[in-house]
N, C-alpha and C positions, 0 to 999 in steps of 0.2 A: 380506465385512465392510461394515457400514454406517457411513460416516464422516459426521458432521455438520459441514458447513463452519462455521468460526468464526475469530475473531481473538482474540488475547490481548496484553496488555501485559506486558512483562518489566521488573521494577525494575532500575535501574542508576544508582546514585549521583545525579549531577545530570542525567543524560540518561534516556532511556526506550527500552526495546526494544519492537519490534512483531513479532508472529508470526502468520502465516496458516496455517490448517490446512484441508485439504480432501481429497476423494477423488482429485483430479487435481492435477497441478502447476499448471495454469492457475488452478484454484480457490484453491489455497494462495496464489498470487501476488495474486489478487483480494482475498482476505481480508486479506493483509498490507497492501494499500493502504487498505482500509476501516479497519484498525487504525491506520494512519498518520493518517487523517482524525480518528479518535477521540482522538488525542493533542491535537488542536486543539478539537474540538467533538463533540457527539453526531451521528454520521452520519445518524441518522434525522431530524434537523432540516434537512438539506440537500436541497433540491428538485432534481430532475433536469431543469432548465430548459434547459441547454446541453450539447451533446456536444463533447468535445475528443478528437481522435485523437492517440494516442501510440504511437510505434514505437521500439523499441530492439533492439540486437543485442549479444550478448556470447558468448564462446566457452564459458563454463561456466554452469551454473545459478546458482551463487553470485554471479558477476559480473553475470549477467542480472538477478537480484533487485536488486542494488545500483543498476544502471542504471535499472531500472524505478522503484524508489522515488524516486531522485533526479530522474527525469523528471517524476513526479507532483508532487514538491516544487517543481520549476522552474515547471511550469504553474500551480500554485496561486499562486506568488509573482508571476509576470509578468502574470497575468490577474486578480489579486486575487479568486481563486475558491476555493471548497471543493468537493470531490467526495464525494458520498454513496454512489456505486456505480460499478462498473466492469464492462465486458465485456472479458474477456482471452482471447486464444488464443496458444499457443506452437507454433511450427513450426520445428523444428531449433534454430538459434541466434537466431532472430528472435521477438520478442514484439510482437504487434499488440494494441492496446487502444483502447477508447473510455471516457473518463472522463466521468461524468455528474454535473453539478453546477450551481452558481450563484455569482454574485458575493457576496462576503462581506457579510453584514448584521450589523453589530456587535451590535445590540440582540437579534436573534433567535438568532444563532449563539453569542454570548458566547465568542469565541475565548480559549482559555486561554494558549496559547503560540504562538510562531512556530517552525516547524521549519527548521533551517539546512541539514541534509543527512543522508542515510543514511551510515553508516560501515561499515568492515570488521569492527568489533568484534562478536563473536558471530554473524558472517555465516555462514549455513548454509542449504542446501536439502537436505532428506533425505526418503527414502521408507522407511517401516518399518510393518509390521503393517497394510498396506493404506491407509496415510494419508501424505499429503505434508505437510511442514512447511517453511515459508519464513520465516526470521527474521533480524533484525539490530538493532543499536542505532542510534537516530537522535539527532542532536545538536539540542538545543533551547535 
């Protein structure tokens, strides 16, 4: 089965959900992070000028997704950066990633909101019909 990697937003009251879909778990996590950036701005507007290493560990896929997205949110906040793409690998309970982005440019990026954190609401990582899906609601 041919799975097209993609991200989606999930409507949720005052907050918003992100979902990453891909043929592998790592690709689904990558797409979820791109969807996270898309809450703030168009990921296509973000240049890959700086690489930031991100590592996280969790016992389950669900908790690893939560740790991953919160690590991306943390790096965006403390570095005043946006990330347009990611290189993600998962080995056991460990996720290794490189976030590729640049410092926020208010005029070019036109940020819509600030993301406060990923939540356990609708948190799920699943595999069905040859496709991985990684999703949760983020607090904006």
